[in-house]
PyMOL Python script that loads the backbone (N, CA, C, O; Angstrom):
from pymol import cmd

cmd.read_pdbstr("""\
ATOM      1  N   MET A   1      29.484  19.933 -61.789  1.00  0.00           N
ATOM      2  CA  MET A   1      29.781  19.143 -60.599  1.00  0.00           C
ATOM      3  C   MET A   1      31.081  19.627 -59.978  1.00  0.00           C
ATOM      4  O   MET A   1      31.980  20.113 -60.663  1.00  0.00           O
ATOM      5  N   ASP A   2      31.155  19.479 -58.650  1.00  0.00           N
ATOM      6  CA  ASP A   2      32.393  19.812 -57.967  1.00  0.00           C
ATOM      7  C   ASP A   2      33.237  18.548 -57.807  1.00  0.00           C
ATOM      8  O   ASP A   2      32.882  17.504 -58.353  1.00  0.00           O
ATOM      9  N   VAL A   3      34.332  18.621 -57.080  1.00  0.00           N
ATOM     10  CA  VAL A   3      35.241  17.482 -56.930  1.00  0.00           C
ATOM     11  C   VAL A   3      34.612  16.302 -56.203  1.00  0.00           C
ATOM     12  O   VAL A   3      35.110  15.181 -56.306  1.00  0.00           O
ATOM     13  N   THR A   4      33.521  16.534 -55.467  1.00  0.00           N
ATOM     14  CA  THR A   4      32.854  15.436 -54.761  1.00  0.00           C
ATOM     15  C   THR A   4      31.853  14.715 -55.647  1.00  0.00           C
ATOM     16  O   THR A   4      31.300  13.686 -55.260  1.00  0.00           O
ATOM     17  N   GLY A   5      31.621  15.260 -56.845  1.00  0.00           N
ATOM     18  CA  GLY A   5      30.659  14.653 -57.753  1.00  0.00           C
ATOM     19  C   GLY A   5      29.240  15.118 -57.535  1.00  0.00           C
ATOM     20  O   GLY A   5      28.313  14.600 -58.158  1.00  0.00           O
ATOM     21  N   LYS A   6      29.054  16.096 -56.654  1.00  0.00           N
ATOM     22  CA  LYS A   6      27.716  16.609 -56.375  1.00  0.00           C
ATOM     23  C   LYS A   6      27.475  17.881 -57.166  1.00  0.00           C
ATOM     24  O   LYS A   6      28.389  18.674 -57.393  1.00  0.00           O
ATOM     25  N   GLU A   7      26.245  18.059 -57.579  1.00  0.00           N
ATOM     26  CA  GLU A   7      25.881  19.283 -58.287  1.00  0.00           C
ATOM     27  C   GLU A   7      25.802  20.431 -57.301  1.00  0.00           C
ATOM     28  O   GLU A   7      25.324  20.262 -56.179  1.00  0.00           O
ATOM     29  N   MET A   8      26.266  21.593 -57.714  1.00  0.00           N
ATOM     30  CA  MET A   8      26.291  22.752 -56.826  1.00  0.00           C
ATOM     31  C   MET A   8      25.202  23.771 -57.165  1.00  0.00           C
ATOM     32  O   MET A   8      25.114  24.811 -56.512  1.00  0.00           O
ATOM     33  N   VAL A   9      24.385  23.495 -58.157  1.00  0.00           N
ATOM     34  CA  VAL A   9      23.320  24.412 -58.533  1.00  0.00           C
ATOM     35  C   VAL A   9      22.146  24.207 -57.582  1.00  0.00           C
ATOM     36  O   VAL A   9      21.704  23.080 -57.360  1.00  0.00           O
ATOM     37  N   MET A  10      21.641  25.315 -57.020  1.00  0.00           N
ATOM     38  CA  MET A  10      20.514  25.223 -56.103  1.00  0.00           C
ATOM     39  C   MET A  10      19.288  25.875 -56.734  1.00  0.00           C
ATOM     40  O   MET A  10      19.343  27.011 -57.204  1.00  0.00           O
ATOM     41  N   ASN A  11      18.213  25.155 -56.737  1.00  0.00           N
ATOM     42  CA  ASN A  11      16.948  25.671 -57.223  1.00  0.00           C
ATOM     43  C   ASN A  11      16.394  26.627 -56.164  1.00  0.00           C
ATOM     44  O   ASN A  11      16.233  26.247 -55.004  1.00  0.00           O
ATOM     45  N   ARG A  12      16.107  27.856 -56.562  1.00  0.00           N
ATOM     46  CA  ARG A  12      15.639  28.862 -55.600  1.00  0.00           C
ATOM     47  C   ARG A  12      14.319  28.478 -54.943  1.00  0.00           C
ATOM     48  O   ARG A  12      14.119  28.731 -53.756  1.00  0.00           O
ATOM     49  N   LYS A  13      13.429  27.875 -55.704  1.00  0.00           N
ATOM     50  CA  LYS A  13      12.133  27.460 -55.151  1.00  0.00           C
ATOM     51  C   LYS A  13      12.339  26.389 -54.077  1.00  0.00           C
ATOM     52  O   LYS A  13      11.729  26.450 -53.010  1.00  0.00           O
ATOM     53  N   GLU A  14      13.204  25.406 -54.365  1.00  0.00           N
ATOM     54  CA  GLU A  14      13.492  24.358 -53.382  1.00  0.00           C
ATOM     55  C   GLU A  14      14.152  24.948 -52.139  1.00  0.00           C
ATOM     56  O   GLU A  14      13.847  24.547 -51.016  1.00  0.00           O
ATOM     57  N   LEU A  15      15.046  25.892 -52.347  1.00  0.00           N
ATOM     58  CA  LEU A  15      15.708  26.559 -51.230  1.00  0.00           C
ATOM     59  C   LEU A  15      14.685  27.277 -50.349  1.00  0.00           C
ATOM     60  O   LEU A  15      14.730  27.172 -49.123  1.00  0.00           O
ATOM     61  N   ALA A  16      13.764  28.005 -50.981  1.00  0.00           N
ATOM     62  CA  ALA A  16      12.725  28.717 -50.241  1.00  0.00           C
ATOM     63  C   ALA A  16      11.844  27.738 -49.459  1.00  0.00           C
ATOM     64  O   ALA A  16      11.532  27.982 -48.293  1.00  0.00           O
ATOM     65  N   LEU A  17      11.447  26.642 -50.088  1.00  0.00           N
ATOM     66  CA  LEU A  17      10.602  25.658 -49.414  1.00  0.00           C
ATOM     67  C   LEU A  17      11.334  24.998 -48.246  1.00  0.00           C
ATOM     68  O   LEU A  17      10.728  24.720 -47.211  1.00  0.00           O
ATOM     69  N   HIS A  18      12.633  24.749 -48.408  1.00  0.00           N
ATOM     70  CA  HIS A  18      13.433  24.182 -47.322  1.00  0.00           C
ATOM     71  C   HIS A  18      13.473  25.144 -46.136  1.00  0.00           C
ATOM     72  O   HIS A  18      13.372  24.719 -44.985  1.00  0.00           O
ATOM     73  N   LYS A  19      13.619  26.422 -46.412  1.00  0.00           N
ATOM     74  CA  LYS A  19      13.654  27.422 -45.345  1.00  0.00           C
ATOM     75  C   LYS A  19      12.298  27.530 -44.648  1.00  0.00           C
ATOM     76  O   LYS A  19      12.238  27.722 -43.433  1.00  0.00           O
ATOM     77  N   VAL A  20      11.214  27.407 -45.407  1.00  0.00           N
ATOM     78  CA  VAL A  20       9.872  27.423 -44.808  1.00  0.00           C
ATOM     79  C   VAL A  20       9.704  26.218 -43.872  1.00  0.00           C
ATOM     80  O   VAL A  20       9.111  26.339 -42.801  1.00  0.00           O
ATOM     81  N   GLU A  21      10.224  25.069 -44.278  1.00  0.00           N
ATOM     82  CA  GLU A  21      10.148  23.880 -43.418  1.00  0.00           C
ATOM     83  C   GLU A  21      10.904  24.113 -42.113  1.00  0.00           C
ATOM     84  O   GLU A  21      10.439  23.705 -41.049  1.00  0.00           O
ATOM     85  N   LYS A  22      12.069  24.766 -42.185  1.00  0.00           N
ATOM     86  CA  LYS A  22      12.819  25.102 -40.972  1.00  0.00           C
ATOM     87  C   LYS A  22      11.998  26.008 -40.067  1.00  0.00           C
ATOM     88  O   LYS A  22      11.960  25.815 -38.852  1.00  0.00           O
ATOM     89  N   ILE A  23      11.347  26.991 -40.662  1.00  0.00           N
ATOM     90  CA  ILE A  23      10.522  27.935 -39.890  1.00  0.00           C
ATOM     91  C   ILE A  23       9.374  27.196 -39.212  1.00  0.00           C
ATOM     92  O   ILE A  23       9.048  27.467 -38.056  1.00  0.00           O
ATOM     93  N   LYS A  24       8.762  26.258 -39.939  1.00  0.00           N
ATOM     94  CA  LYS A  24       7.647  25.489 -39.380  1.00  0.00           C
ATOM     95  C   LYS A  24       8.069  24.675 -38.158  1.00  0.00           C
ATOM     96  O   LYS A  24       7.252  24.418 -37.275  1.00  0.00           O
ATOM     97  N   THR A  25       9.332  24.271 -38.101  1.00  0.00           N
ATOM     98  CA  THR A  25       9.812  23.494 -36.953  1.00  0.00           C
ATOM     99  C   THR A  25      10.347  24.377 -35.832  1.00  0.00           C
ATOM    100  O   THR A  25      10.856  23.878 -34.828  1.00  0.00           O
ATOM    101  N   GLY A  26      10.227  25.715 -36.012  1.00  0.00           N
ATOM    102  CA  GLY A  26      10.606  26.624 -34.941  1.00  0.00           C
ATOM    103  C   GLY A  26      11.955  27.296 -35.099  1.00  0.00           C
ATOM    104  O   GLY A  26      12.363  28.062 -34.226  1.00  0.00           O
ATOM    105  N   TYR A  27      12.658  27.031 -36.190  1.00  0.00           N
ATOM    106  CA  TYR A  27      13.959  27.643 -36.419  1.00  0.00           C
ATOM    107  C   TYR A  27      13.824  28.905 -37.260  1.00  0.00           C
ATOM    108  O   TYR A  27      12.888  29.038 -38.049  1.00  0.00           O
ATOM    109  N   SER A  28      14.752  29.821 -37.090  1.00  0.00           N
ATOM    110  CA  SER A  28      14.803  31.020 -37.922  1.00  0.00           C
ATOM    111  C   SER A  28      15.469  30.675 -39.250  1.00  0.00           C
ATOM    112  O   SER A  28      16.211  29.698 -39.350  1.00  0.00           O
ATOM    113  N   ALA A  29      15.196  31.488 -40.264  1.00  0.00           N
ATOM    114  CA  ALA A  29      15.802  31.274 -41.582  1.00  0.00           C
ATOM    115  C   ALA A  29      16.217  32.624 -42.155  1.00  0.00           C
ATOM    116  O   ALA A  29      15.584  33.646 -41.892  1.00  0.00           O
ATOM    117  N   PHE A  30      17.291  32.610 -42.941  1.00  0.00           N
ATOM    118  CA  PHE A  30      17.815  33.819 -43.567  1.00  0.00           C
ATOM    119  C   PHE A  30      17.786  33.657 -45.078  1.00  0.00           C
ATOM    120  O   PHE A  30      18.129  32.598 -45.603  1.00  0.00           O
ATOM    121  N   ALA A  31      17.374  34.712 -45.775  1.00  0.00           N
ATOM    122  CA  ALA A  31      17.373  34.720 -47.241  1.00  0.00           C
ATOM    123  C   ALA A  31      18.145  35.940 -47.718  1.00  0.00           C
ATOM    124  O   ALA A  31      17.872  37.061 -47.288  1.00  0.00           O
ATOM    125  N   GLU A  32      19.101  35.725 -48.600  1.00  0.00           N
ATOM    126  CA  GLU A  32      19.922  36.819 -49.111  1.00  0.00           C
ATOM    127  C   GLU A  32      19.291  37.528 -50.301  1.00  0.00           C
ATOM    128  O   GLU A  32      19.388  38.749 -50.423  1.00  0.00           O
ATOM    129  N   SER A  33      18.645  36.767 -51.177  1.00  0.00           N
ATOM    130  CA  SER A  33      18.114  37.375 -52.403  1.00  0.00           C
ATOM    131  C   SER A  33      16.652  37.786 -52.236  1.00  0.00           C
ATOM    132  O   SER A  33      15.900  37.174 -51.477  1.00  0.00           O
ATOM    133  N   GLN A  34      16.278  38.820 -52.953  1.00  0.00           N
ATOM    134  CA  GLN A  34      14.894  39.303 -52.906  1.00  0.00           C
ATOM    135  C   GLN A  34      13.946  38.241 -53.449  1.00  0.00           C
ATOM    136  O   GLN A  34      12.825  38.098 -52.959  1.00  0.00           O
ATOM    137  N   GLU A  35      14.389  37.499 -54.455  1.00  0.00           N
ATOM    138  CA  GLU A  35      13.547  36.457 -55.055  1.00  0.00           C
ATOM    139  C   GLU A  35      13.199  35.369 -54.039  1.00  0.00           C
ATOM    140  O   GLU A  35      12.037  34.979 -53.928  1.00  0.00           O
ATOM    141  N   VAL A  36      14.183  34.880 -53.306  1.00  0.00           N
ATOM    142  CA  VAL A  36      13.930  33.843 -52.298  1.00  0.00           C
ATOM    143  C   VAL A  36      13.104  34.416 -51.149  1.00  0.00           C
ATOM    144  O   VAL A  36      12.216  33.742 -50.626  1.00  0.00           O
ATOM    145  N   THR A  37      13.390  35.647 -50.757  1.00  0.00           N
ATOM    146  CA  THR A  37      12.610  36.307 -49.706  1.00  0.00           C
ATOM    147  C   THR A  37      11.141  36.386 -50.090  1.00  0.00           C
ATOM    148  O   THR A  37      10.269  36.088 -49.275  1.00  0.00           O
ATOM    149  N   ASP A  38      10.864  36.784 -51.317  1.00  0.00           N
ATOM    150  CA  ASP A  38       9.477  36.876 -51.791  1.00  0.00           C
ATOM    151  C   ASP A  38       8.795  35.513 -51.789  1.00  0.00           C
ATOM    152  O   ASP A  38       7.629  35.404 -51.412  1.00  0.00           O
ATOM    153  N   MET A  39       9.517  34.470 -52.208  1.00  0.00           N
ATOM    154  CA  MET A  39       8.947  33.113 -52.228  1.00  0.00           C
ATOM    155  C   MET A  39       8.633  32.629 -50.820  1.00  0.00           C
ATOM    156  O   MET A  39       7.584  32.027 -50.586  1.00  0.00           O
ATOM    157  N   ILE A  40       9.540  32.891 -49.881  1.00  0.00           N
ATOM    158  CA  ILE A  40       9.313  32.488 -48.488  1.00  0.00           C
ATOM    159  C   ILE A  40       8.087  33.205 -47.943  1.00  0.00           C
ATOM    160  O   ILE A  40       7.212  32.583 -47.339  1.00  0.00           O
ATOM    161  N   ARG A  41       8.027  34.509 -48.157  1.00  0.00           N
ATOM    162  CA  ARG A  41       6.903  35.311 -47.672  1.00  0.00           C
ATOM    163  C   ARG A  41       5.581  34.771 -48.239  1.00  0.00           C
ATOM    164  O   ARG A  41       4.600  34.649 -47.505  1.00  0.00           O
ATOM    165  N   LYS A  42       5.552  34.451 -49.519  1.00  0.00           N
ATOM    166  CA  LYS A  42       4.343  33.943 -50.177  1.00  0.00           C
ATOM    167  C   LYS A  42       3.921  32.594 -49.579  1.00  0.00           C
ATOM    168  O   LYS A  42       2.741  32.378 -49.301  1.00  0.00           O
ATOM    169  N   GLU A  43       4.890  31.689 -49.383  1.00  0.00           N
ATOM    170  CA  GLU A  43       4.572  30.372 -48.819  1.00  0.00           C
ATOM    171  C   GLU A  43       4.062  30.500 -47.384  1.00  0.00           C
ATOM    172  O   GLU A  43       3.116  29.816 -46.994  1.00  0.00           O
ATOM    173  N   LEU A  44       4.691  31.377 -46.602  1.00  0.00           N
ATOM    174  CA  LEU A  44       4.254  31.569 -45.219  1.00  0.00           C
ATOM    175  C   LEU A  44       2.837  32.127 -45.166  1.00  0.00           C
ATOM    176  O   LEU A  44       2.049  31.734 -44.306  1.00  0.00           O
ATOM    177  N   GLN A  45       2.506  33.038 -46.078  1.00  0.00           N
ATOM    178  CA  GLN A  45       1.149  33.589 -46.132  1.00  0.00           C
ATOM    179  C   GLN A  45       0.142  32.504 -46.507  1.00  0.00           C
ATOM    180  O   GLN A  45      -0.943  32.440 -45.930  1.00  0.00           O
ATOM    181  N   LYS A  46       0.497  31.650 -47.473  1.00  0.00           N
ATOM    182  CA  LYS A  46      -0.403  30.565 -47.884  1.00  0.00           C
ATOM    183  C   LYS A  46      -0.672  29.607 -46.731  1.00  0.00           C
ATOM    184  O   LYS A  46      -1.785  29.103 -46.581  1.00  0.00           O
ATOM    185  N   MET A  47       0.356  29.358 -45.916  1.00  0.00           N
ATOM    186  CA  MET A  47       0.238  28.415 -44.807  1.00  0.00           C
ATOM    187  C   MET A  47      -0.234  29.081 -43.518  1.00  0.00           C
ATOM    188  O   MET A  47      -0.385  28.418 -42.491  1.00  0.00           O
ATOM    189  N   ASP A  48      -0.468  30.390 -43.572  1.00  0.00           N
ATOM    190  CA  ASP A  48      -0.912  31.160 -42.416  1.00  0.00           C
ATOM    191  C   ASP A  48       0.037  30.983 -41.220  1.00  0.00           C
ATOM    192  O   ASP A  48      -0.396  30.743 -40.092  1.00  0.00           O
ATOM    193  N   ILE A  49       1.341  31.110 -41.500  1.00  0.00           N
ATOM    194  CA  ILE A  49       2.371  31.007 -40.469  1.00  0.00           C
ATOM    195  C   ILE A  49       2.829  32.420 -40.119  1.00  0.00           C
ATOM    196  O   ILE A  49       3.235  33.191 -40.989  1.00  0.00           O
ATOM    197  N   ASP A  50       2.756  32.741 -38.835  1.00  0.00           N
ATOM    198  CA  ASP A  50       3.105  34.076 -38.356  1.00  0.00           C
ATOM    199  C   ASP A  50       4.593  34.134 -38.012  1.00  0.00           C
ATOM    200  O   ASP A  50       5.084  33.334 -37.215  1.00  0.00           O
ATOM    201  N   VAL A  51       5.302  35.080 -38.613  1.00  0.00           N
ATOM    202  CA  VAL A  51       6.731  35.271 -38.342  1.00  0.00           C
ATOM    203  C   VAL A  51       7.024  36.753 -38.177  1.00  0.00           C
ATOM    204  O   VAL A  51       6.250  37.614 -38.596  1.00  0.00           O
ATOM    205  N   TYR A  52       8.158  37.025 -37.557  1.00  0.00           N
ATOM    206  CA  TYR A  52       8.705  38.377 -37.526  1.00  0.00           C
ATOM    207  C   TYR A  52       9.770  38.423 -38.616  1.00  0.00           C
ATOM    208  O   TYR A  52      10.663  37.576 -38.641  1.00  0.00           O
ATOM    209  N   GLU A  53       9.688  39.395 -39.509  1.00  0.00           N
ATOM    210  CA  GLU A  53      10.685  39.529 -40.574  1.00  0.00           C
ATOM    211  C   GLU A  53      11.595  40.707 -40.258  1.00  0.00           C
ATOM    212  O   GLU A  53      11.143  41.848 -40.156  1.00  0.00           O
ATOM    213  N   ASP A  54      12.871  40.417 -40.105  1.00  0.00           N
ATOM    214  CA  ASP A  54      13.875  41.435 -39.827  1.00  0.00           C
ATOM    215  C   ASP A  54      14.652  41.694 -41.118  1.00  0.00           C
ATOM    216  O   ASP A  54      15.484  40.883 -41.525  1.00  0.00           O
ATOM    217  N   LYS A  55      14.373  42.828 -41.754  1.00  0.00           N
ATOM    218  CA  LYS A  55      15.026  43.170 -43.021  1.00  0.00           C
ATOM    219  C   LYS A  55      16.323  43.909 -42.735  1.00  0.00           C
ATOM    220  O   LYS A  55      16.334  44.898 -42.001  1.00  0.00           O
ATOM    221  N   THR A  56      17.418  43.427 -43.316  1.00  0.00           N
ATOM    222  CA  THR A  56      18.722  44.061 -43.160  1.00  0.00           C
ATOM    223  C   THR A  56      19.262  44.417 -44.545  1.00  0.00           C
ATOM    224  O   THR A  56      18.648  44.098 -45.563  1.00  0.00           O
ATOM    225  N   ALA A  57      20.405  45.075 -44.570  1.00  0.00           N
ATOM    226  CA  ALA A  57      21.037  45.422 -45.851  1.00  0.00           C
ATOM    227  C   ALA A  57      21.522  44.176 -46.589  1.00  0.00           C
ATOM    228  O   ALA A  57      21.700  44.208 -47.806  1.00  0.00           O
ATOM    229  N   LEU A  58      21.736  43.089 -45.867  1.00  0.00           N
ATOM    230  CA  LEU A  58      22.254  41.865 -46.477  1.00  0.00           C
ATOM    231  C   LEU A  58      21.177  40.855 -46.847  1.00  0.00           C
ATOM    232  O   LEU A  58      21.441  39.925 -47.610  1.00  0.00           O
ATOM    233  N   GLY A  59      19.961  41.023 -46.318  1.00  0.00           N
ATOM    234  CA  GLY A  59      18.885  40.078 -46.586  1.00  0.00           C
ATOM    235  C   GLY A  59      17.820  40.164 -45.512  1.00  0.00           C
ATOM    236  O   GLY A  59      17.725  41.159 -44.793  1.00  0.00           O
ATOM    237  N   SER A  60      17.020  39.114 -45.408  1.00  0.00           N
ATOM    238  CA  SER A  60      15.924  39.100 -44.431  1.00  0.00           C
ATOM    239  C   SER A  60      15.986  37.857 -43.550  1.00  0.00           C
ATOM    240  O   SER A  60      16.197  36.744 -44.030  1.00  0.00           O
ATOM    241  N   TRP A  61      15.796  38.073 -42.251  1.00  0.00           N
ATOM    242  CA  TRP A  61      15.637  36.995 -41.290  1.00  0.00           C
ATOM    243  C   TRP A  61      14.146  36.768 -41.080  1.00  0.00           C
ATOM    244  O   TRP A  61      13.380  37.719 -40.923  1.00  0.00           O
ATOM    245  N   PHE A  62      13.745  35.516 -41.077  1.00  0.00           N
ATOM    246  CA  PHE A  62      12.362  35.128 -40.767  1.00  0.00           C
ATOM    247  C   PHE A  62      12.415  34.401 -39.437  1.00  0.00           C
ATOM    248  O   PHE A  62      13.007  33.328 -39.327  1.00  0.00           O
ATOM    249  N   ILE A  63      11.790  34.993 -38.427  1.00  0.00           N
ATOM    250  CA  ILE A  63      11.838  34.466 -37.070  1.00  0.00           C
ATOM    251  C   ILE A  63      10.440  34.050 -36.660  1.00  0.00           C
ATOM    252  O   ILE A  63       9.539  34.888 -36.619  1.00  0.00           O
ATOM    253  N   PRO A  64      10.234  32.772 -36.356  1.00  0.00           N
ATOM    254  CA  PRO A  64       8.891  32.318 -35.978  1.00  0.00           C
ATOM    255  C   PRO A  64       8.383  33.049 -34.740  1.00  0.00           C
ATOM    256  O   PRO A  64       9.133  33.296 -33.795  1.00  0.00           O
ATOM    257  N   SER A  65       7.101  33.390 -34.762  1.00  0.00           N
ATOM    258  CA  SER A  65       6.523  34.025 -33.579  1.00  0.00           C
ATOM    259  C   SER A  65       6.221  32.944 -32.550  1.00  0.00           C
ATOM    260  O   SER A  65       6.053  31.774 -32.894  1.00  0.00           O
ATOM    261  N   ASN A  66       6.154  33.337 -31.312  1.00  0.00           N
ATOM    262  CA  ASN A  66       5.875  32.396 -30.219  1.00  0.00           C
ATOM    263  C   ASN A  66       4.416  32.383 -29.838  1.00  0.00           C
ATOM    264  O   ASN A  66       4.048  31.901 -28.766  1.00  0.00           O
ATOM    265  N   LYS A  67       3.570  32.922 -30.729  1.00  0.00           N
ATOM    266  CA  LYS A  67       2.138  33.008 -30.445  1.00  0.00           C
ATOM    267  C   LYS A  67       1.526  31.608 -30.343  1.00  0.00           C
ATOM    268  O   LYS A  67       1.777  30.749 -31.187  1.00  0.00           O
ATOM    269  N   LYS A  68       0.744  31.397 -29.331  1.00  0.00           N
ATOM    270  CA  LYS A  68       0.006  30.131 -29.162  1.00  0.00           C
ATOM    271  C   LYS A  68      -1.477  30.425 -29.361  1.00  0.00           C
ATOM    272  O   LYS A  68      -2.009  31.398 -28.827  1.00  0.00           O
ATOM    273  N   ASP A  69      -2.130  29.571 -30.133  1.00  0.00           N
ATOM    274  CA  ASP A  69      -3.573  29.751 -30.373  1.00  0.00           C
ATOM    275  C   ASP A  69      -4.387  29.124 -29.264  1.00  0.00           C
ATOM    276  O   ASP A  69      -5.616  29.175 -29.295  1.00  0.00           O
TER     277      ASP A  69
END
""", "prot")
cmd.dss("prot")
cmd.show_as("cartoon", "prot")
cmd.util.cbc("prot")
cmd.orient("prot")
């Protein structure tokens, strides 16, 4: 725990799912680790959500596509 009494450990799966929820609402999301990037990619594929993935040296940006069905 930190000085505020809150736990600072973040579950990678929960982090990935939170980022997928942001993407679903139209916001971009950034993942620094390959593990979280892979989880996000897998969840987006399962949900059939189309995004543009911008891979950089620091991580990956997931940008929702503006495609309308």
